[in-house]
C-alpha positions in Angstrom: 0.0 0.0 0.0 1.5 3.3 -1.0 1.7 6.1 1.5 -0.7 9.0 0.9 0.2 12.6 1.5 -2.4 14.7 3.2 -3.3 12.9 6.3 -1.7 14.1 9.6 0.1 10.8 10.2 2.0 10.9 7.0 4.3 13.8 8.0 5.0 12.2 11.4 5.6 8.8 9.8 8.0 10.4 7.2 9.9 12.2 10.0 10.2 9.0 12.0 11.5 7.1 8.9 13.9 10.0 8.0 15.3 10.8 11.5 17.7 7.8 11.9 19.3 8.6 8.6 19.8 12.4 8.8 23.5 12.4 10.0 24.5 9.9 7.3 22.5 11.7 4.6 24.2 15.0 5.6 27.7 13.3 5.5 26.9 11.9 2.1 25.6 15.3 0.8 28.7 17.1 2.3 31.2 14.8 0.5 29.3 15.2 -2.8 28.7 19.0 -2.5 32.1 19.9 -1.1 31.0 22.5 1.4 28.5 22.9 4.2 26.3 25.5 2.6 25.8 23.4 -0.6 25.3 20.2 1.4 22.6 21.8 3.5 20.9 23.1 0.4 21.2 19.7 -1.3 19.8 17.9 1.7 17.0 20.3 2.2 16.0 20.1 -1.5 16.2 16.3 -1.3 14.0 16.0 1.8 11.5 18.3 0.2 11.4 16.2 -2.9 11.1 13.0 -0.8 8.2 14.4 1.1 6.5 15.5 -2.1 7.1 12.1 -3.6 5.7 10.1 -0.7 3.2 8.6 -3.1 6.1 6.7 -4.8 7.3 5.1 -1.6 5.6 1.9 -0.5 5.4 0.9 3.2 7.7 -2.0 3.9 10.2 -1.2 1.2 13.7 0.1 1.9 13.4 3.7 3.0 17.1 4.1 3.4 17.9 3.2 -0.2 14.9 5.3 -1.4 16.0 8.5 0.4 19.7 8.1 -0.6 18.6 7.7 -4.2 16.7 10.9 -3.9 19.8 12.7 -2.5 21.9 11.2 -5.3 19.4 12.2 -8.0 19.0 15.7 -6.6 22.8 16.1 -6.7 23.0 14.8 -10.3 20.2 17.2 -11.3 21.9 20.1 -9.7 25.2 19.3 -11.5 23.4 19.1 -14.9 21.7 22.4 -14.2 25.1 24.0 -13.3 26.6 22.7 -16.6 23.8 24.2 -18.6 23.9 27.6 -17.0 27.4 28.5 -15.7 27.4 31.6 -13.5 29.8 34.4 -13.9 31.9 35.5 -10.9 32.8 39.0 -10.1 36.4 39.0 -8.7 35.6 42.1 -6.7 32.6 40.7 -4.8 33.3 36.9 -4.9 34.7 35.3 -1.8 38.0 33.4 -1.9 37.5 29.8 -3.1 37.1 27.4 -0.3 36.3 30.1 2.3 32.8 29.6 3.6 30.7 32.6 4.5 29.2 31.4 7.7 27.5 33.8 10.1 25.7 33.6 13.4 22.5 32.4 11.7 24.1 29.3 10.2 23.3 25.9 11.8 25.8 24.6 14.3 27.8 21.7 13.0 26.4 18.3 13.7 28.2 15.7 15.7 29.0 13.9 12.5 30.8 17.0 11.1 32.9 17.3 14.2 33.9 13.7 14.2 34.5 13.7 10.4 36.8 16.8 10.6 38.8 15.3 13.4 39.2 11.8 11.9 39.5 12.4 8.2 42.5 14.5 7.1 42.7 16.8 4.1 44.7 14.3 2.1 41.9 11.7 2.4 39.2 14.3 1.6 41.1 15.4 -1.4 41.7 11.8 -2.6 37.9 11.2 -2.3 37.1 14.3 -4.2 39.5 13.3 -7.0 37.6 10.1 -7.6 35.4 10.1 -10.7 31.7 10.5 -9.7 30.9 6.9 -10.9 33.3 5.5 -8.3 32.9 8.2 -5.6 29.1 7.7 -5.2 29.1 4.0 -4.5 32.0 4.4 -2.1 30.3 7.2 -0.2 27.0 5.3 -0.1 28.9 2.4 1.4 31.2 4.2 3.8 29.0 7.2 4.8 25.5 5.8 4.1 26.3 2.4 5.4 24.4 0.9 2.5 24.8 -2.7 1.5 25.6 -3.7 -2.2 21.9 -4.3 -2.9 20.9 -1.0 -1.4 23.6 0.9 -3.4 22.4 -0.9 -6.6 18.8 0.2 -5.8 20.0 3.8 -5.1 22.1 4.2 -8.2 19.9 2.0 -10.4 22.7 -0.2 -11.5 23.3 -4.0 -11.2 24.9 -5.3 -8.0 27.9 -6.5 -10.1 28.5 -2.9 -11.3 28.4 -1.7 -7.7 30.9 -4.3 -6.6 33.2 -3.5 -9.6 33.0 0.3 -8.9 33.7 -0.1 -5.2 36.7 -2.3 -6.0 38.0 0.3 -8.5 37.3 3.2 -6.1 39.2 1.5 -3.3 42.1 0.7 -5.6 42.3 4.3 -6.8 42.1 5.6 -3.2 44.8 3.2 -2.1 47.1 4.4 -4.9 46.4 8.1 -4.2 46.9 7.7 -0.5 50.0 5.5 -0.6 52.4 8.4 0.3 50.1 9.5 3.0 49.8 6.0 4.4 53.6 5.5 4.4 54.1 8.9 6.1 51.6 7.8 8.8 53.2 4.4 9.4 50.7 2.1 7.8 52.4 -1.4 7.5 53.4 -2.3 3.9 51.3 -5.5 4.1 48.1 -3.4 4.4 49.2 -1.2 1.4 49.6 -4.2 -0.9 46.0 -5.4 -0.4 
């Protein structure tokens, strides 16, 4: 039975289904978008789309895969839109690249952000960002979304074998890119070879 919008229980039920996944969804959005402001926009737009599309979600099906697919599709749509309409920057008024314009009204960082910033160093973040999107997305869904192969396949609408192959290649590329970093941080050679 498909969920129907409009009755009072629907919003509460949606929020109950969404709540356990918010931190992971934000982490996933942050790694794709690259900065807090765009990640917040991406997540907000995705949640709005999900709520509007409740009619397409069936009770008993995999909500986690469904909501991650919506975030993924929203990100892809925004990238396509960016490519179609590039914006011009005014060097006099544009902020320096990478500098976030945060003010007192911005949301405080979540626990996930604090932990992520402390645990994941810039070299690792950079290596993740350098991965082609087809490899980065399954890796992020696995690592940050904690999705299984089948859920990743549902989210990206690709066969499970493709997910497995892309995850393998993503990990290989990361391992290669992070080899100097790992050596500098004392990772045993046996772990680098695998």
